[in-house]
C-alpha positions, 0 to 999 in steps of 0.5 A: 610769377613776377618780373619785379624784384621786391623787398618787404618791410614790416612793423615789428611791433605787430607780431602778425606782420612778420608772419604775413610777410613770410606768407606773402613770399611763400604763397605768391612764390616770390623770388629767392632774393626777396628780403624781409626787414623791420621798418625800424632798420632804416639804414639797412633798408636804404642799402637793401632797397637800392636794387629793388623795383618795389617795396611792400610795407606791412603795418600802417601809415607809421610804417610807411613813413619810416620806410619812405624816409629810407627809399624816397631818395632812391625813387622806388615806389611802395605799396602798403598793406594795412594792419593799423587803424586809419591807413590813409596811405596804405592801399591793401588790407589783410583780407584778400591781400593774396588775391590783390597783391599779384596785380601790383607785382605783375600789372602796370599800376598807376604811380602816385607821387606825393610831395615832401618837406625838408627841414634843417635846424640852425644854432648860432655860433657863440664865437660869431662864426656861421650858424651850426646846421643840423639836418636836413630831415625829410618828411612826408607828413609833417614837421612840428616845432613843439614844447618839450616834456615840460608842460609850458607853451613855447614862443615861436615866431613864424616867417614865410619867405622871409616875412614875419607872419605871427609870433605864437605862444602855443603848444607848438606849430605844425607845417604839414604836406597835403598828405599829412593834412589828415594827420596831426594838422587835422586833429589841431583844426587844419583843413583836409587837402587833396593828397596830390596837391603840393600846397603846405599847411601851417597850423598852430597848436593851441595858440594862446597868443598870435594867429589861430587860423591855419594858413595854406601856402604855395609849394615853393614857400620857405618857412622859418620857425624861430624859437624865442623866449626861455622855453626849449622845444622839440623838432619832430619830423613825421612823428618819430624823429625828434631833435631838441631845439633851444631858445635862439635856434630856428628851423627852416622848412622848404620843399624836399627834392624827394617825392614819395611814390606809391603804386595805386590800383584805385582811381584818385577819387577813392581817397574822397570816397573812403575819407569819412569811413577812415576817419570814423565819423561824418564830416557833419559832426565836425561842424 
């Protein structure tokens, strides 16, 4: 029934997700080469998705973040079926998915492209050589430099395009995309930005010293987070990939060359129409 070659990635922490994946293949009579993989199998996803026209995710926004990491370099679009809570990035819900999904398989859907971030961490060579680089890591939602397991604030000096902006003593600092503005950054007091914007948002986490306001930066900004003081931290990429950062290390974040691509049937104003419903409260309550 469809010309598209499809892969399905599911959240293996939701038992019903695998059942739904098999039901989609069976009831929609998808091609025999349609594969089903757990979203956590990132290495296998990249390899298996290389010859696909579309990847369907079953889970929530976290599932999309994992799958997008694997397929964004390939330029393959995805469509998400929400079995989670918020589902800002997902397009479909379980009720009616069998009726709605064929439109995405057969129709000429709108492709929505979202900007991403690229982060690398650096550590000085004690022998005086060039800094040791780790990464790059690509994020659709956010890159966070935060305190580790010890409940102490970290000292982070933030620079934008080489100019020092502030030194924070805080729980951490978030750099989010417009897509990620409804996530951790929003919970920390940041603004909601149109998800198709390429702007980036710098939000301090419970800052005791230093700037407390959120900064909205242009897409081409280069942002450095320098970890100072004596307290180590964690570099968290999209909330599920975490790397230890030691005092003296720094993180450089720029725009990623990759973009996340989503198939959309809804017009763009659907995001705003459903915003307060998805957040579960009126924006009036936040003022």
